[in-house]
N, CA, C and O of each residue as an XYZ file, in Angstrom:
624
protein
N      -1.756    -20.467      0.328
C      -1.493    -19.521     -0.668
C      -0.776    -20.648     -1.515
O       0.046    -21.450     -1.073
N      -1.185    -20.571     -2.665
C      -0.466    -21.646     -3.945
C       0.227    -20.739     -4.722
O      -0.040    -19.537     -4.753
N       1.091    -21.265     -5.338
C       2.029    -20.509     -6.103
C       2.983    -21.290     -6.923
O       2.997    -22.506     -6.731
N       3.775    -20.793     -7.798
C       4.692    -21.704     -8.734
C       6.154    -21.106     -8.443
O       6.351    -19.891     -8.419
N       7.108    -22.007     -8.236
C       8.515    -21.694     -8.180
C       8.936    -20.996     -9.295
O       8.815    -21.520    -10.402
N       9.390    -19.943     -9.176
C       9.884    -19.167    -10.335
C      11.104    -19.417    -10.873
O      11.498    -18.702    -11.794
N      11.862    -20.428    -10.405
C      13.192    -21.026    -10.795
C      14.378    -20.266    -10.139
O      15.502    -20.742    -10.303
N      14.258    -19.326     -9.537
C      15.168    -18.522     -8.790
C      14.993    -18.591     -7.102
O      15.386    -17.710     -6.337
N      14.296    -19.870     -6.696
C      14.592    -20.132     -5.305
C      13.073    -19.278     -4.942
O      12.520    -19.738     -3.943
N      12.455    -18.300     -5.503
C      11.102    -17.912     -4.896
C      10.015    -18.307     -5.452
O      10.019    -18.865     -6.549
N       9.077    -18.099     -4.856
C       7.457    -18.281     -5.498
C       7.022    -17.124     -5.834
O       7.105    -16.106     -5.146
N       6.414    -17.250     -7.178
C       5.370    -16.460     -7.788
C       4.007    -16.689     -7.363
O       3.411    -17.766     -7.329
N       3.610    -15.596     -7.059
C       2.115    -15.843     -6.323
C       1.249    -16.446     -7.678
O       1.557    -16.203     -8.844
N       0.193    -17.217     -7.279
C      -0.702    -17.503     -8.326
C      -1.687    -16.589     -8.525
O      -1.978    -15.642     -7.794
N      -2.308    -17.001     -9.798
C      -3.564    -15.851    -10.282
C      -4.727    -15.852     -9.119
O      -5.809    -16.374     -9.388
N      -4.503    -15.269     -7.830
C      -5.503    -15.561     -7.091
C      -6.484    -14.437     -7.503
O      -6.228    -13.401     -8.117
N      -8.009    -15.012     -6.886
C      -8.856    -14.331     -7.461
C      -9.048    -12.900     -6.881
O      -8.801    -12.760     -5.684
N      -9.439    -11.880     -7.559
C      -9.614    -10.536     -7.260
C     -10.506     -9.792     -8.100
O      -9.994     -9.286     -9.099
N     -11.774     -9.611     -7.899
C     -12.647     -8.996     -8.797
C     -12.224     -7.734     -9.595
O     -12.630     -7.505    -10.735
N     -11.340     -6.903     -8.874
C     -11.184     -5.367     -9.154
C      -9.847     -5.803    -10.231
O      -9.695     -4.957    -11.112
N      -9.191     -6.586    -10.276
C      -7.954     -6.989    -11.148
C      -8.333     -7.627    -12.141
O      -7.527     -7.656    -13.071
N      -9.621     -8.339    -12.324
C     -10.058     -9.220    -13.232
C      -9.174    -10.563    -13.509
O      -9.115    -11.161    -14.583
N      -8.539    -10.881    -12.372
C      -7.636    -12.142    -12.020
C      -8.857    -13.286    -11.798
O      -9.984    -13.124    -11.332
N      -8.160    -14.582    -12.344
C      -8.966    -15.889    -12.031
C      -8.167    -16.535    -11.358
O      -6.984    -16.203    -11.432
N      -8.524    -17.581    -10.549
C      -7.947    -18.695     -9.836
C      -7.357    -19.776    -10.464
O      -8.045    -20.661    -10.972
N      -5.906    -19.793    -10.481
C      -5.463    -20.594    -11.220
C      -4.196    -21.372    -10.259
O      -3.455    -20.571     -9.690
N      -3.960    -22.533    -10.087
C      -3.185    -23.115     -9.068
C      -2.428    -24.099     -9.908
O      -3.010    -24.778    -10.754
N      -0.986    -24.197     -9.663
C      -0.216    -25.197    -10.312
C       0.878    -25.889     -9.285
O       2.004    -26.246     -9.632
N       0.347    -26.006     -7.993
C       0.896    -26.389     -7.023
C       0.804    -25.776     -5.867
O       0.012    -24.836     -5.806
N       1.607    -26.155     -4.627
C       1.251    -25.716     -3.328
C       2.263    -25.188     -2.660
O       3.128    -26.039     -2.456
N       2.556    -24.014     -2.178
C       3.588    -23.507     -1.457
C       3.135    -22.837     -0.567
O       2.183    -22.086     -0.783
N       3.773    -22.961      0.790
C       3.347    -21.789      1.996
C       4.482    -21.524      2.431
O       5.440    -22.294      2.501
N       4.409    -20.052      2.847
C       5.768    -19.549      3.309
C       5.175    -18.730      4.273
O       4.078    -18.172      4.255
N       6.106    -18.737      5.164
C       6.062    -17.919      6.566
C       6.925    -16.977      6.451
O       8.136    -17.198      6.424
N       6.290    -15.561      6.352
C       7.641    -14.461      5.965
C       7.775    -13.906      7.407
O       6.777    -13.640      8.077
N       8.919    -13.757      7.819
C       8.893    -13.074      9.214
C       8.455    -11.604      9.106
O       8.828    -10.912      8.159
N       7.717    -11.165     10.013
C       7.273     -9.871     10.254
C       8.255     -8.893     10.759
O       9.196     -9.341     11.414
N       8.169     -7.527     10.534
C       9.049     -6.452     10.883
C       8.924     -6.850     12.679
O       9.988     -6.955     13.289
N       7.756     -7.030     13.352
C       7.513     -6.819     14.439
C       7.718     -8.420     15.035
O       7.111     -8.735     16.058
N       8.394     -9.175     14.505
C       8.437    -10.669     14.948
C       7.551    -11.709     14.873
O       7.647    -12.829     15.376
N       6.577    -11.186     14.124
C       5.288    -12.192     13.927
C       5.650    -13.121     12.295
O       6.709    -13.190     11.670
N       4.619    -13.585     12.068
C       5.042    -13.995     10.635
C       3.496    -13.810      9.697
O       2.348    -13.756     10.138
N       3.905    -13.752      8.494
C       2.814    -13.790      7.405
C       3.075    -14.684      6.431
O       4.161    -14.865      5.880
N       1.657    -15.455      6.151
C       1.592    -16.322      5.342
C       1.713    -15.971      3.739
O       1.796    -16.947      2.994
N       1.728    -14.848      3.229
C       1.830    -14.472      2.274
C       3.312    -14.121      1.454
O       4.064    -13.262      1.914
N       3.589    -14.741      0.419
C       5.096    -14.512     -0.118
C       5.160    -13.044     -0.557
O       4.283    -12.477     -1.209
N       6.321    -12.487     -0.115
C       6.483    -11.278     -0.584
C       6.110    -10.250      0.261
O       6.462     -9.109     -0.040
N       5.391    -10.463      1.373
C       4.646     -9.370      2.162
C       5.038     -9.768      3.574
O       5.062    -10.911      4.032
N       5.362     -8.548      4.227
C       5.767     -8.383      5.499
C       4.923     -7.750      6.390
O       4.074     -7.083      5.799
N       4.833     -7.708      7.732
C       4.132     -6.880      8.377
C       4.988     -5.860      9.143
O       5.878     -6.224      9.912
N       4.709     -4.640      8.922
C       5.672     -3.671      9.538
C       4.714     -2.772     10.662
O       3.514     -2.508     10.601
N       5.669     -2.435     11.644
C       4.886     -2.021     12.830
C       4.553     -0.289     12.782
O       5.499      0.442     12.489
N       3.528      0.182     13.003
C       3.389      1.697     12.957
C       2.463      2.324     13.874
O       1.723      1.588     14.526
N       2.396      3.605     14.022
C       1.494      4.023     14.965
C       0.018      3.638     15.037
O      -0.638      3.888     16.048
N      -0.490      3.051     14.006
C      -1.788      2.536     13.761
C      -2.006      1.140     14.037
O      -3.100      0.580     14.113
N      -0.812      0.606     14.185
C      -0.770     -0.887     14.363
C       0.038     -1.525     13.106
O       0.429     -0.835     12.164
N       0.219     -2.781     13.196
C       0.968     -3.602     12.100
C       0.144     -3.671     10.855
O      -1.011     -4.095     10.822
N       0.975     -3.122      9.604
C       0.509     -3.216      8.509
C       1.280     -4.103      7.738
O       2.389     -4.560      8.019
N       0.515     -4.326      6.631
C       0.961     -5.299      5.562
C       1.780     -4.369      4.406
O       1.251     -3.365      3.927
N       3.123     -4.819      4.018
C       3.690     -4.340      2.924
C       4.483     -5.196      2.201
O       4.835     -6.280      2.665
N       4.832     -4.772      0.995
C       6.011     -5.487      0.336
C       7.089     -5.685      1.030
O       7.458     -4.757      1.749
N       7.657     -6.585      1.010
C       8.962     -6.786      1.510
C      10.061     -5.779      1.010
O      10.916     -5.244      1.716
N       9.908     -5.649     -0.114
C      10.789     -4.645     -0.664
C      10.177     -3.443     -1.512
O      10.598     -2.926     -2.547
N       9.033     -3.158     -0.732
C       8.367     -1.964     -1.304
C       7.441     -1.286     -0.578
O       7.703     -1.171      0.619
N       6.338     -0.761     -1.008
C       5.526      0.125     -0.503
C       4.310     -0.777      0.487
O       4.167     -1.988      0.319
N       3.627     -0.132      1.340
C       2.418     -0.797      1.996
C       1.531     -1.191      1.117
O       1.382     -0.510      0.102
N       0.802     -2.302      1.307
C      -0.219     -3.029      0.324
C      -1.095     -2.128      0.218
O      -1.519     -2.016     -0.932
N      -1.702     -1.180      1.241
C      -2.938     -0.326      1.186
C      -2.520      0.529     -0.206
O      -3.301      0.587     -1.156
N      -1.216      1.179     -0.220
C      -0.798      2.115     -1.056
C      -1.018      1.672     -2.566
O      -1.573      2.374     -3.411
N      -0.539      0.497     -2.761
C      -0.810     -0.273     -4.197
C      -2.029     -0.262     -4.335
O      -2.453      0.332     -5.327
N      -2.725     -0.718     -3.677
C      -4.335     -1.074     -3.627
C      -5.022      0.396     -3.970
O      -5.907      0.447     -4.825
N      -4.605      1.534     -3.305
C      -5.280      2.883     -3.408
C      -4.738      3.398     -4.790
O      -5.475      4.192     -5.375
N      -3.524      3.048     -5.409
C      -3.196      3.456     -6.644
C      -4.116      2.599     -7.552
O      -4.907      3.213     -8.269
N      -4.096      1.285     -7.595
C      -5.335      0.679     -8.359
C      -6.759      1.142     -8.320
O      -7.548      1.011     -9.256
N      -7.025      1.696     -7.159
C      -8.383      2.262     -7.142
C      -8.679      3.570     -7.980
O      -9.686      3.884     -8.615
N      -7.324      4.320     -7.754
C      -7.503      5.747     -8.781
C      -7.227      5.332    -10.133
O      -7.606      6.181    -10.940
N      -6.736      4.393    -10.616
C      -6.531      3.914    -12.075
C      -8.076      3.924    -12.220
O      -8.752      4.710    -12.884
N      -8.489      2.891    -11.462
C     -10.108      2.568    -11.829
C     -10.913      3.716    -11.994
O     -11.573      3.929    -13.011
N     -10.864      4.546    -10.893
C     -11.824      5.900    -10.977
C     -11.695      6.584    -11.952
O     -12.710      7.015    -12.498
N     -10.228      6.935    -12.538
C     -10.074      7.445    -13.673
C     -10.684      6.986    -14.886
O     -11.315      7.774    -15.589
N     -10.538      5.674    -15.217
C     -11.109      5.004    -16.211
C     -11.472      3.560    -15.829
O     -10.636      2.659    -15.762
N     -12.898      3.397    -15.563
C     -13.510      2.290    -15.179
C     -13.401      1.012    -16.089
O     -13.649     -0.133    -15.714
N     -12.972      1.406    -17.402
C     -12.988      0.399    -18.381
C     -11.723     -0.553    -18.206
O     -11.565     -1.563    -18.892
N     -10.835     -0.128    -17.213
C      -9.466     -0.918    -17.161
C      -9.602     -2.014    -16.507
O     -10.199     -1.881    -15.439
N      -9.141     -3.408    -16.858
C      -9.500     -4.667    -16.540
C      -8.501     -5.521    -16.805
O      -7.874     -5.352    -17.851
N      -8.167     -6.550    -15.964
C      -7.454     -7.705    -16.349
C      -5.847     -7.190    -16.338
O      -5.303     -6.484    -15.489
N      -5.287     -7.758    -17.524
C      -3.800     -7.481    -17.630
C      -3.578     -6.135    -17.856
O      -2.571     -5.560    -17.444
N      -4.623     -5.500    -18.605
C      -4.503     -3.992    -19.025
C      -4.444     -3.142    -17.647
O      -3.649     -2.203    -17.625
N      -5.183     -3.386    -16.559
C      -5.166     -2.640    -15.452
C      -3.896     -2.819    -14.825
O      -3.304     -1.829    -14.395
N      -3.300     -4.209    -14.697
C      -2.058     -4.616    -13.720
C      -1.044     -3.872    -14.685
O      -0.130     -3.341    -14.055
N      -0.986     -3.717    -15.933
C       0.263     -3.298    -16.744
C       0.307     -1.752    -16.367
O       1.379     -1.155    -16.269
N      -1.027     -1.092    -16.144
C      -0.957      0.201    -15.756
C      -0.753      0.487    -14.381
O      -0.369      1.591    -13.995
N      -0.990     -0.442    -13.648
C      -0.387     -0.377    -12.076
C       0.980     -0.229    -12.056
O       1.561      0.671    -11.450
N       1.618     -1.278    -12.844
C       2.945     -1.354    -12.748
C       3.560     -0.375    -13.062
O       4.619     -0.077    -12.510
N       2.756      0.671    -14.487
C       3.581      1.746    -14.885
C       3.376      3.079    -13.888
O       4.202      3.971    -13.696
N       2.286      2.980    -13.418
C       2.198      4.183    -12.356
C       3.040      3.886    -11.206
O       3.796      4.785    -10.840
N       3.042      2.686    -10.516
C       3.926      2.459     -9.122
C       5.280      2.115     -9.434
O       6.064      2.223     -8.492
N       5.742      1.728    -10.529
C       7.001      1.324    -10.867
C       7.420     -0.040    -10.323
O       8.578     -0.454    -10.381
N       6.324     -0.752     -9.754
C       6.441     -2.216     -9.097
C       6.584     -3.092    -10.425
O       6.275     -2.835    -11.589
N       7.239     -4.366     -9.759
C       7.270     -5.359    -10.755
C       5.763     -6.211    -10.805
O       4.809     -5.958    -10.069
N       5.801     -7.242    -11.825
C       4.769     -8.046    -12.092
C       4.581     -8.837    -10.682
O       3.477     -8.929    -10.144
N       5.558     -9.300    -10.233
C       5.615    -10.223     -8.947
C       4.896     -9.310     -7.704
O       4.018     -9.724     -6.947
N       5.455     -8.075     -7.702
C       5.160     -7.202     -6.453
C       3.602     -6.818     -6.461
O       2.925     -6.677     -5.443
N       3.127     -6.665     -7.830
C       1.827     -6.253     -8.004
C       0.969     -7.580     -7.477
O       0.087     -7.508     -6.621
N       1.370     -8.748     -8.113
C       0.703     -9.942     -7.761
C       0.680    -10.479     -6.302
O      -0.214    -11.161     -5.801
N       1.816    -10.051     -5.716
C       1.697    -10.421     -4.087
C       0.741     -9.227     -3.636
O      -0.225     -9.603     -2.972
N       0.820     -8.048     -3.842
C      -0.296     -7.180     -3.168
C      -1.839     -7.343     -3.428
O      -2.654     -7.191     -2.518
N      -2.166     -7.630     -4.594
C      -3.173     -8.097     -5.163
C      -3.622     -9.554     -4.131
O      -4.707     -9.650     -3.557
N      -2.620    -10.502     -4.080
C      -3.097    -11.658     -3.319
C      -3.565    -11.509     -2.124
O      -4.610    -11.991     -1.685
N      -2.645    -10.701     -1.462
C      -2.661    -10.339      0.117
C      -4.107     -9.221      0.159
O      -4.719     -9.147      1.224
N      -4.470     -8.582     -0.769
C      -5.791     -7.768     -0.660
C      -6.935     -8.856     -0.883
O      -7.883     -8.655     -0.124
N      -7.067     -9.745     -1.564
C      -7.931    -10.648     -2.043
C      -8.212    -11.463     -0.516
O      -9.299    -11.870     -0.107
N      -6.956    -11.550      0.131
C      -7.505    -12.402      1.525
C      -7.634    -11.564      2.615
O      -7.961    -12.054      3.696
N      -7.423    -10.338      2.500
C      -7.647     -9.298      3.809
C      -8.225     -7.761      3.137
O      -7.667     -6.686      3.360
N      -9.378     -7.922      2.333
C      -9.722     -6.613      1.833
C     -10.330     -5.808      3.058
O     -10.122     -4.613      2.851
N     -10.917     -5.981      4.105
C     -11.467     -5.199      5.004
C     -10.369     -4.561      5.510
O     -10.554     -3.356      5.679
N      -9.150     -5.023      5.844
C      -8.143     -4.464      6.629
C      -7.604     -3.241      5.571
O      -7.517     -2.079      5.969
N      -7.284     -3.599      4.303
C      -6.705     -2.721      3.565
C      -7.562     -1.464      3.269
O      -7.147     -0.315      3.420
N      -8.970     -1.844      2.772
C      -9.916     -0.752      2.775
C     -10.410      0.123      3.866
O     -11.107      1.133      3.768
N      -9.887     -0.491      5.007
C      -9.982      0.326      6.235
C      -8.796      1.495      6.386
O      -8.836      2.610      6.907
N      -7.813      0.831      5.768
C      -6.592      1.917      5.762
C      -6.721      2.885      4.858
O      -6.459      4.081      4.982
N      -7.222      2.189      3.758
C      -7.349      3.431      2.721
C      -8.333      4.480      3.283
O      -7.969      5.655      3.316
N      -9.285      4.205      3.628
C     -10.439      5.064      4.133
C      -9.939      6.028      5.099
O     -10.213      7.227      5.037
N      -8.911      5.286      6.350
C      -8.284      6.269      7.030
C      -7.278      7.337      6.686
O      -7.175      8.437      7.227
N      -6.561      6.852      5.717
C      -5.617      7.871      4.797
C      -6.518      8.965      4.194
O      -6.255     10.167      4.210
N      -7.629      8.389      3.653
C      -8.610      9.787      2.746
C      -8.995     10.564      3.867
O      -8.932     11.786      3.728
N      -9.391     10.094      4.974
C     -10.214     10.954      5.938
C      -8.960     11.920      6.393
O      -9.143     13.136      6.339
N      -7.683     11.406      6.841
C      -6.784     12.156      7.389
C      -6.239     13.244      6.424
O      -5.900     14.326      6.905
N      -6.114     12.971      4.810
C      -5.887     13.698      3.934
C      -7.008     14.942      3.705
O      -6.702     16.021      3.198
N      -8.386     14.583      4.182
C      -9.202     15.498      3.914
C      -9.284     16.616      5.191
O      -9.645     17.788      5.092
N      -8.851     15.923      6.390
C      -8.672     16.766      7.318
C      -7.388     17.967      7.303
O      -7.451     19.111      7.753
N      -6.512     17.459      6.796
C      -5.326     18.320      6.499
C      -5.605     19.267      5.548
O      -4.998     20.335      5.620
N      -6.516     19.065      4.549
C      -6.927     20.136      3.879
C      -7.786     21.338      4.300
O      -7.885     22.387      3.665
N      -8.319     21.076      5.316
C      -9.335     21.783      6.023
C      -8.714     22.821      6.662
O      -7.690     22.656      7.324
N      -9.463     24.290      6.458
C      -8.935     25.293      7.180
C      -8.959     25.221      8.833
O      -9.745     24.460      9.397
N      -8.170     25.948      9.469
C      -8.375     25.600     10.598
C      -9.606     26.191     11.273
O     -10.168     27.062     10.610
N     -10.127     25.904     12.430
C     -11.199     26.335     13.218
C     -11.242     27.665     13.745
O     -10.220     28.120     14.260
N     -12.195     28.289     13.691
C     -12.175     29.908     13.642
C     -12.035     29.858     15.101
O     -11.569     30.904     15.552
N     -12.324     28.865     16.065
C     -12.214     29.171     17.519
C     -10.925     28.515     18.053
O     -10.700     28.331     19.249
N      -9.930     28.113     16.825
C      -8.777     27.262     17.556
C      -7.592     28.324     17.763
O      -7.806     29.523     17.585
N      -6.658     27.961     18.048
C      -5.542     29.030     18.787
C      -5.212     29.622     17.278
O      -5.228     29.034     16.197
N      -4.896     31.055     17.609
C      -4.526     32.018     16.847
C      -3.100     31.595     16.134
O      -2.325     30.874     16.761
N      -2.837     31.969     15.070
C      -1.429     31.830     14.426
C      -0.309     32.342     15.147
O      -0.318     33.220     16.009
N       0.640     31.703     14.705
C       1.974     32.227     15.549
C       2.556     33.279     15.058
O       2.858     33.135     13.873
N       2.876     34.459     15.594
C       3.561     35.457     15.065
C       5.124     35.300     15.147
O       5.684     35.059     16.216
N       5.757     35.440     14.027
C       7.232     35.156     14.162
C       7.690     36.505     14.904
O       7.115     37.577     14.713
N       8.696     36.355     15.700
C       9.455     37.760     16.405
C      10.156     38.472     15.511
O      10.816     37.901     14.643
N      10.105     39.665     15.605
C      10.480     40.638     14.780
C      12.183     40.692     15.349
O      12.547     40.766     16.522
N      12.891     40.639     14.343
C      14.365     40.731     14.704
C      14.989     42.282     14.871
O      14.874     43.179     14.035
N      15.512     42.349     15.851
C      15.808     43.938     16.061
C      17.425     44.028     15.957
O      18.261     43.400     16.606
N      17.550     44.689     15.269
C      19.419     44.951     15.220
C      19.922     45.388     16.282
O      19.469     46.403     16.811
N      20.898     44.744     16.767
C      21.571     45.050     17.784
C      22.628     46.035     17.626
O      23.247     45.889     16.572
N      23.084     47.151     18.482
C      24.024     47.813     18.005
C      25.610     47.177     18.333
O      25.945     46.566     19.348
N      26.443     47.515     17.174
C      27.740     47.056     17.151
C      28.473     47.395     18.050
O      28.387     48.620     18.142
N      29.252     46.942     18.879
C      30.163     47.370     19.778
C      31.426     47.826     19.182
O      31.985     47.127     18.337
N      31.971     49.082     19.610
C      33.336     49.549     19.029
C      34.595     48.936     19.735
O      35.725     49.240     19.354
């Protein structure tokens, strides 16, 4: 991964290519960082950690949400208005998510390198949300009835 020292000891991700964000590749030096993952592994993307979870390790901003959540928000913005591109799209994504420019860049850089993994997580989340919205099957268990509270006589 290439990047530029931001003057505060951190690395600003370069403008890595990502067609959906309208970014172009521009590199002003080279920096490689091994970010410790939450599960003890490492990740070669600055600002990204790997978090364990029930569906396996997932990429996340070190100080924010999972990368798939950021990219799902990007897709939602583009779905609402397909004319959003480039800096205007990234600006809207910052507004919608409350993330910083560096966080958005880190998420987009990771997505550029691992689109299949992120798209798979987004699809899995969408499927789970659809299943949760479906009414229970007719042959499923009956709904639980709450026990009626019967008043007890008071002792004198």
